[in-house]
C-alpha positions in Angstrom: 2.4 3.3 -8.7 5.3 3.8 -11.1 4.5 0.7 -12.9 2.9 2.4 -15.9 5.5 5.1 -16.4 8.5 2.3 -16.0 6.7 0.6 -18.8 6.3 3.4 -20.9 9.7 4.9 -20.3 11.8 1.4 -20.7 9.6 -0.8 -22.5 7.2 -3.8 -21.7 9.9 -6.5 -22.6 12.7 -5.0 -20.1 10.2 -4.7 -17.3 8.9 -8.5 -17.9 12.7 -9.5 -18.2 13.7 -7.7 -15.2 10.7 -7.8 -12.7 11.4 -11.7 -12.0 15.0 -11.2 -10.8 13.7 -8.3 -8.5 11.0 -10.6 -7.1 13.4 -13.5 -6.5 15.8 -11.2 -4.6 13.1 -10.0 -2.5 11.8 -13.4 -1.7 15.5 -14.8 -0.9 16.3 -11.7 1.2 13.1 -12.2 3.4 13.8 -16.1 3.3 17.0 -15.2 4.6 15.7 -13.4 7.6 12.8 -15.6 8.5 15.7 -18.7 8.7 18.2 -16.3 10.6 15.4 -15.8 13.1 14.2 -19.4 13.5 17.9 -20.3 14.1 18.3 -17.7 16.8 14.9 -18.8 18.3 13.7 -15.2 17.9 9.6 -15.1 17.5 8.7 -11.6 18.0 6.7 -9.4 15.8 9.3 -6.3 15.9 12.0 -6.0 13.0 14.0 -3.7 14.7 14.2 -5.8 17.6 15.4 -8.5 15.5 17.8 -6.5 14.1 19.4 -5.0 17.6 19.6 -8.6 18.6 21.5 -9.6 15.3 23.6 -6.7 14.7 23.4 -4.2 17.6 21.4 -0.9 18.5 23.1 1.3 15.7 21.9 -0.8 13.1 18.2 -0.8 15.2 18.4 2.8 14.8 19.3 3.0 11.1 16.6 0.1 10.5 14.0 2.0 12.5 14.8 5.0 10.2 14.3 3.2 7.0 11.3 1.7 8.1 9.9 5.1 8.9 10.9 6.6 5.6 9.7 3.6 3.7 6.0 3.6 5.6 5.8 7.4 5.0 6.6 6.5 1.3 3.9 3.9 1.2 1.2 6.1 3.1 1.8 8.9 0.6 1.5 6.7 -2.3 -1.4 5.2 -0.7 -3.2 8.3 0.1 -2.8 9.6 -3.6 -4.2 6.3 -5.2 -7.1 6.5 -2.5 -8.1 10.3 -3.4 -7.7 9.3 -7.0 -10.1 6.2 -6.7 -12.7 8.2 -4.4 -12.7 10.9 -6.7 -13.4 8.7 -9.7 -15.7 6.7 -7.6 -17.7 9.6 -6.5 -17.9 11.6 -9.8 -19.3 7.8 -11.2 -22.0 8.3 -8.7 -22.8 11.9 -9.3 -20.8 13.5 -6.7 -17.9 15.2 -7.9 -15.0 16.3 -5.4 -12.7 17.3 -8.2 -12.2 21.0 -6.6 -11.3 19.2 -3.0 -8.3 17.1 -4.1 -5.6 18.7 -2.1 -8.0 18.8 1.1 -8.6 14.8 0.7 -5.0 14.5 0.2 -4.0 16.4 3.3 -7.0 14.5 5.5 -5.8 11.1 4.2 -2.4 12.2 5.2 -3.5 13.1 8.7 -5.2 9.7 9.2 -2.4 7.7 7.8 0.6 9.4 9.3 0.4 8.0 12.7 0.2 4.3 11.2 4.1 4.8 10.4 4.8 4.7 14.2 3.2 1.5 14.6 5.7 -1.3 15.1 3.6 -4.2 16.2 2.3 -5.9 13.4 -0.9 -7.0 15.5 -2.0 -3.5 16.0 -2.9 -3.5 11.9 -5.5 -6.0 12.0 -8.2 -3.3 13.2 -7.3 -0.6 10.7 -6.8 -3.0 7.7 -10.4 -4.7 8.6 -11.6 -1.0 8.5 -9.8 -0.5 5.0 -11.2 -3.8 3.6 -14.6 -2.6 4.5 -14.3 0.9 2.7 -12.9 -1.0 -0.2 -15.7 -3.6 -0.4 -18.3 -0.6 0.1 -16.5 1.0 -2.6 -16.6 -1.9 -5.2 -20.2 -2.7 -4.5 -21.2 0.8 -5.1 -19.3 1.0 -8.6 -20.9 -2.4 -9.5 -24.3 -1.4 -8.5 -24.0 2.1 -10.3 -22.6 0.3 -13.4 -25.2 -2.6 -13.4 -28.0 0.2 -13.4 -26.5 2.1 -16.1 -26.4 -0.7 -18.1 -30.0 -1.9 -17.2 -31.4 1.7 -18.2 -29.1 2.8 -21.2 -28.0 -1.0 -22.4 -24.7 -1.7 -24.0 -23.4 0.6 -26.7 -22.2 -0.9 -29.9 
């Protein structure tokens, strides 16, 4: 969400030069975690449990709190983007929900907030499948609308 604002504030070239370093750092850190887990023989799916084995119970609690905060931030950002997308999509189809933005955001948060307490990644497969179906339906409806608009009105020059 912050990428366009970041580019506007610091400039395109600064972002282009710094993002590779950020990506390399993230990939390196994740690679270290995976290698450590392999060396220890840990094949579970919980980051908190892995941290407890490696660093102890206090660090597991800190990791859990950080995960909840990160998941909450992702949840809020996802809801904001989803509501903007739904608002744009429905306006393109002739149904505008511009006055219901607050209610749509609250509904999205009510739906998304319970997901921050899921620690087993396998439980996300049903939620992710449902989200992909919604996204696919939205994209297909936008393509159908745009196609019908172009066939009826032509392409403006």
